[in-house]
C-alpha distance (Angstrom), angle and dihedral (degrees) to the residues before:
residue distance angle dihedral
M1 . . .
D2 3.75 . .
Y3 3.81 109.1 .
E4 3.76 128.7 -175.3
S5 3.78 113.3 -140.8
G6 3.78 110.0 -88.5
R7 3.75 138.7 173.3
A8 3.78 107.2 -111.4
P9 3.80 116.1 169.0
V10 3.78 113.7 -79.6
E11 3.80 123.2 -104.7
G12 3.75 113.6 -66.4
T13 3.80 95.0 19.1
H14 3.79 110.6 157.5
V15 3.78 125.1 -168.8
V16 3.78 117.2 -164.7
A17 3.80 116.2 -157.7
V18 3.78 121.4 -174.7
T19 3.80 119.6 -149.2
D20 3.80 121.3 175.3
G21 3.81 89.1 -15.6
A22 3.82 94.5 -53.4
A23 3.80 119.7 116.8
H24 3.81 118.8 -136.1
V25 3.82 117.7 -166.1
F26 3.81 117.7 -152.6
T27 3.82 115.0 -167.6
W28 3.80 129.8 -165.5
G29 3.79 120.7 -147.1
A30 3.79 125.1 -127.6
A31 3.80 110.3 -71.5
A32 3.83 93.1 -12.9
R33 3.79 111.6 179.5
I34 3.79 120.0 -160.4
R35 3.78 126.5 170.1
V36 3.80 129.3 -178.4
R37 3.79 122.8 -159.0
N38 3.80 127.8 -170.8
L39 3.80 107.0 -142.3
G40 3.80 96.1 -179.6
G41 3.79 103.2 -105.3
E42 3.81 93.1 23.8
V43 3.77 139.0 46.1
M44 3.81 116.6 -142.8
I45 3.79 122.4 -156.5
E46 3.80 112.6 -163.0
A47 3.78 122.1 -175.4
D48 3.77 142.4 157.6
A49 3.82 117.9 -117.5
E50 3.81 93.2 -86.6
G51 3.80 90.6 46.9
L52 3.81 90.6 53.1
R53 3.82 90.5 49.6
T54 3.81 89.4 48.9
L55 3.82 91.9 52.1
A56 3.81 89.9 46.8
R57 3.82 90.8 53.3
H58 3.82 90.7 49.0
L59 3.80 90.5 51.8
L60 3.81 91.9 47.0
V61 3.82 90.3 53.3
L62 3.81 89.9 53.0
A63 3.83 90.9 45.6
G64 3.81 92.8 52.1
D65 3.78 123.5 122.5
G66 3.78 112.4 -89.1
V67 3.81 95.6 17.9
P68 3.80 104.9 135.9
E69 3.77 124.7 -127.9
G70 3.79 110.6 -94.0
S71 3.81 94.9 37.5
H72 3.77 106.2 137.8
L73 3.79 148.2 165.6
H74 3.82 125.2 -140.7
L75 3.81 117.2 -145.7
E76 3.80 119.5 -170.6
A77 3.78 139.3 169.7
G78 3.79 106.9 -71.3
N79 3.82 90.2 13.4
G80 3.79 105.1 74.6
L81 3.81 97.3 -35.7
E82 3.78 133.6 75.7
D83 3.81 118.0 -97.9
G84 3.80 112.7 -83.8
S85 3.82 93.9 32.8
P86 3.80 119.4 127.9
G87 3.79 114.4 -125.4
L88 3.78 120.7 -81.8
V89 3.80 126.2 -158.1
L90 3.81 121.0 -161.1
E91 3.80 108.8 -160.8
R92 3.77 136.4 173.0
W93 3.79 111.5 -123.6
D94 3.81 116.9 -179.7
E95 3.80 99.8 166.1
E96 3.79 111.3 128.4
């Protein structure tokens, strides 16, 4: 993958979000690189191995027992994503 240099959170960065009184901890891996590209009719998420593990951990936090619908995490260029990436929102949606 051809990445531009970005400003992903540094190793060990933890973000604590509180939803309905419950704390959710999102953790970034060492040197995780994640890039999002809008290809018109598709969105592509590209990541190195640590970036994929980081995204997996974020999704597991949102999938956790007791996490209410609507809990979400915003990722943006310079804040979790490589520079030039459009924003990405990971959100729990339980509606059937």
